[in-house]
N, C-alpha and C positions, 0 to 999 in steps of 0.2 A: 313092754320090752322092745317093740318095733320103734317106738319114739326114741328110746335111748340109743338104739343102733344108728338111726338116722342122725341124731344129735352128735354122736361120736364121729360120724363121717364128716359132718360140717365143721366139727371142732378141728379136724386135721386141715381144713381149708383156711383157717385163720389162726395166726400166731401173734402173740404180743411181742412188742419190741421195747417199749419203755413206758413206765408208769408216769402219768402226767398230772393226776389229781386223785384225791380221796374225798368222795362226797359223803353225805350223811347216811347213805345206804349202799354204796358200791365203791369199788376201786376202779379207777378209769385208766385204761391203757391206750396208747397209740399202737396199733397193730398193723399187720399186712395180710392181704389175701394172697396165699401162696401161688395160686394159679395165674393171677394177673399182675401181682406186684403192687397194686394200688393200696394206699393207706386207708385204714378203717379205724373206727373208735370202738373199743371193747369195754363194756361195763360189766365187771364181775360182781354180782350181788353178794353182799355179806349175809351171813346167817342171822337168824332172828336174835340169837343171844349175843351177837357182836355189835349190834346197833340198836338205838332207841327208835329209829324210824325205818323199819324194814319195808320192803315191797312185797306185795302178795304175788307169789309166782303163778299160782293158778289164774288169778285175775289177769296177769300179763299175757298168759297164753290165750285167753279169751279175747283180749284186746288186740293181739298182734295182727290178725288179718286186716282189720280196719286201719291200724297205725301204719302198716306197710303201704297203704295207698297214698300217704302224704308225700307227694313228690313235688318239689319246687326248689329253685336255686337258693332260696333263703330259708330252706328247711333241711335239717340233717335227717334224711330219710332212714327209717329202720330197715336193715337188710335182712336179718334173721335172728332167731333165738337159738341159744345153745343150752337146752335143759338136760342136765345129767344128774345122777344121784349125788355126785361130789361137788358139782359146780353148776351155776346157772348164770349165763351171760347173755347180754344183748349186744349185737353188732350193728353199728350204724355208720353212715357216711362221715368222713372226717374232713375238717377244714382247719388248717393251721391258723392260730390267732389267740386272742385273750378274751376271757369272759368279761362281762360288763362291769363287774366290781373291780377287777384288776385294771381294766382300761380306764375307769373313772379315777382310780388312784394315781395313774401315771400321765393321763392326758386330760386336757380340757377341750372338747370339740368346739369348733367354731359354729356360729349359728347356721351356716350353710351345711356343715357336716351333720349337725344335729337334725336338721330338716331331712337330709338324705337318709339318715338312719331311721327316722320316724316313718318315712315313705316305705322303706324296705320292710320294716316291721309290720306295717299295715298290709302290705301285699302278702306277707306270710300268713297273717291271721285271716286274710280274705280266703285263702285256700281252705282253712278249717271251717269257715262260715259256709262256703259252698258245699263242702262234704258233711256239714252238720257234725263236725268233730272238733270242739274247742280244744285249745291247748291245755287250759286248766292252770298253768303256772308259768307264764312268760316272765319270770323274775330275772334280775340282772345276771346271775350266774348261769342261766340257761341261754344267754345271748352271747354268741361268739363274734368278735369284731376283729377285722384284719384290714390291712392295706390291700387294695385291689391293684393288680398289674395295669389295668386300664385307667387308673386314677381314682382318687377318693377312697372312702371307707366302705367296707362291705360287711353286712350283718347276716348271721345265720342263727336260726332258732333250733335248739336241741331239746331232747327229752320230751317230745310231743306226747301228751296223754299219760305220762308215767305217774303223775300225781294222783290219777284216778285209782291206781293200784296201791296207794300208800294209806295205811290206817291212821297214822299220826304224822303231822306235817312238821318239818324242821323250822327253826326260828326265821330264817330268811323268807321262807314261803309265807309265814304268818305276817311278817312285816308288810309285804306287798299284796296280801290277799284282799280281795274285795269284801266289804262289810257283809254282804248277803251270804258269802261263803262261810264267814265266821258263824253265821246263824244256822248253818247246816244246809244251805242251798247247793244245787248242782252247778257246775261251771257252765257259763253261757257266753255269748258274744260280748255282752256288757261287762261281765266280770273279767274277760280277757283284756278288754280295752282299759279297764281300771288298772290292772297289773302292768300292762304295757306302758301306760303313761307314767306310773310310778317308777318303772325301770328307766325310762327316758329322763325323768327328773333326777334319778341317781347318777346316770351317766353325765348329765350336764353339771351337777353340783357336787358329786362325790359324797352325798348324804342320803339318808333314808328318812322319809317323813315320820315314820313311826318305828320305834325300836324297843318296844316294851317286851317283857318276858312272859306276860299273860295276855290273854285275849282282851280282857277288860282294859288293860293299860294301852294296848294297841288301838282299840276303838276310841279311847279318850284322846290319844294323840291325833288321830285322824279328824276328830270333830274340831280340834283346835287348830287344824292346819288350813292355811289359805295359800293355795298354790300360786296364784297370780301375785300376791303381795310378797311371798318369799322369793320368787323368781326375779321380781323387779329389783330386789336388793342384792341377791347373790349373783345373778347374771343379767346386769342391766344392758348388756350388748344384744340380748335377744329381743327381737321385734315384738311389739304388743300382740299381733295376730297369733304368733306361735305360743306366747305365754297364755293367751286366752284359750287356745285350742287344748293345751295340756290341762288347764284348769277345768275345761268342759268334760274331759275324759275322767278326771279325778273327782267328779261329783259323787258324794256319798250315796245318793239315791239313784238306783239303776235307771229309773224313768227319766231322769234329768241328763243322762248321758246320750251319746248317739244311739239311734235305734239299731244300727248295723255297722259293721266294719266298712262297708262300701260308703255309707254316709260320712263317716269320720274321714275316710281317705279323700272323698270329693271335697270336703271343706278344707282339708289340709292342702290339696293341690291348688285350690282357688286362692289360697293365701300366699302361694309362691310368687316369686318375682316373674315378671313377664319374660317369656322365652325359655323357662325351665321345662324340661321334658324328662320323664322317667324312662330310661333305657334299661331293660332287664339284661343282666350279665350273668355268666356262669360263675359259680363259686370257685375261688382259687383252690388248687389242689397241689399236693406235694408230688413231685415226679416219682414214678415207680423206681425202686432200687436206690433211692437216696440213702446215703450212709448215715446211720444214727449211732448214738451211744448204746452199748449193750444194756439189756434189761437189768441184769444183776452182775456183780463181780464174780470172778472165778471162785468156785466152791471147792474147798479142800476135800480130798477123798474121804468118803464115809460121812460127810456132812449132809444134812437134809436139804433137798432142793426146795425153793419156794414154790408155792402153788401158782400155776399159770392159768390164765383165763381160758376156759373152754377145754382144759385138760385135767385129768385126775391128779390127785396129790402125789401118788406114787406111780409115775408114768412107767410103762413097761419098756424093756430095752428095745431100741430101734424106733421109739416114738419120735415124731418130728419135734424138734426143739428150735428155738430162735437161732438163726444163723449168726455166727460170730461176725462182728464188724471190725474191719481193719481200722487202725488209727489214721489220723490225718497224714502222718508221715509215711504211710504205706508205699506210695509211689516212689519216694526217695529210697526206701529200704529195698524195694523190688529192683530199682535201677542199680543199686550197689551190688545186689546179689547176682545180677545178670552177668553172663560171661562177657569179657571185654571184646569189643568189635575187632575184626581182623585189621592188621596193620596196613595202612595205605601204601601203595607203590611209591617209591622215591621219585620225586619230581625231577624232570630233566633240567640240566643246567642251562643258563641263558646262552652260553657259547654254542652249544649244540643246536639250540633253536635258531640262532643266526645262520649257522651253516646250512641247516635244512632250508631256510628261507632263500638263501643265495642259490642253492642248487635248483630249487623249484623255479626261481626267476630265470636262471640260465636255460633251463629246459623249455620254459615258455618262449623265451626269445628264439631259441633254436627252431622250434616248431613254426613260429611266425615267419622267421627268415626263410625256411624251406618253401613256404608258399608264396612269399612276397618277392624273393630274389629273381625268379624267372620273369616276372612282370617288369622288374626294373631293367633286366637285360634287354628285353624287347623294346623298351622305350629309348635306349641310348642311341642306336643307329638312326632312328628318325630325327633325333636332335642334330646329329652330324650332317645328315643330308640337307636339312633345312638351312644349316649354317653355310654350307658350300654354295647352295643356290643363291642365297642372299648376297654372298660375296661376289659371284659372277655378275650379278645385275648392277653392282655399284660401279659407276664410271670413275675413271682415273682423272684427277685434276692436275694439269700441268702448272708447274711453278717455275718462273724464270730464274736461272742461276747465273752465277758469274763464270768467267773463263776458267778460273782455277778449279771449278767444280764441274767442268764440262765432262771430263772423263768419268767422274762418279755418276753424273747424270746419265751418261751413255750406258754404263753398267746397270744402273737402276732401271732405265727404259728397256734394256734387253731382258731383264728378269721379270718385268711386269707382264701380265697377260694382255694379248692384243684385244682391242675392242671388237665387238661383233660388227660385221658389215651391215651398212644401211643403204637404202636407196636414195636418201636425201643428199643433195649436193651442198657442198660448203662453199659459200661465196666469199 
């Protein structure tokens, strides 16, 4: 009873937004954590009567503590379980992108991109090797690939360890399953390397080496498969060291494969071009609060609501539901519904502006004249005095005139100022 109460509390913390896939044993939703707004991946398990490949829920609860320890940028970490009587869901980290099968159908990665994906996949498997927790099923649909904002492709592994809780395996798992697992063996590092190489082969060629419907047919296809020969014809642009490396991992005998993920990674790095360096990056995430399409369309009154992941089928009134998302034209609608802005004040005419400028200039000139005019007045007398002094010092030059002008000369001489007396004698 306590477990159900705790699970119900966690269920209120995660809400589905949109269904993005339907796997062999679960419906997959992109959801949101209500407290933080971050995007999460919600897997709502199907009932045993709804699928031919159900997951053992009790087994998952036993594996959950160890699976939650798997933390790495290239691993979609398990966040929590939501076990209730009506619903059982797994909540894990979410990264936007496409799974390996869809990616191979739409893209053909370059040799450099394929090498980068191989390095990232090896780093993810290396975490499982250190924790002694193999993935068990790194098939193409469990590999999510996306474009990284920093450049290049980014790979993330999902559903770590879930195959350990499945009684019967779906066809895709059987196609990429290592031969020793078909014989009833437990997942190991070597089996993960085999499946990982098969997934990389699928991403490079958009084909699966074995596609039989029975285990005998699949093993027969693997025995007739020659990875190096097929790759040289289907992807001649791949360099021989990379083709040989994939063929090494796809060896049918576990003893003939790398002894560890670390060894496989070291050989792969040695075959890289000079100057290549692996720089770990964080997985791309969707921004909290990103608007998405509603999970379902509007339901008519009285119609049955669809079952949501982590919530009972008949949710009580007031239970948290996915928030409605506004369409893309919401900003335009909101702008149209907003009250009109207040009318702007009428602009002044150009004539009034000219008058104001003239008045301001006159006022400025008046102020300047008030301070400058006294200075000008003081300077005028000094100019007159200096002129008078200079005129007194200038001697008069006598010019001989005729008799007719003698009277005029006398008048002129009478009006001229007398020269100052001097002590010098004129000879």
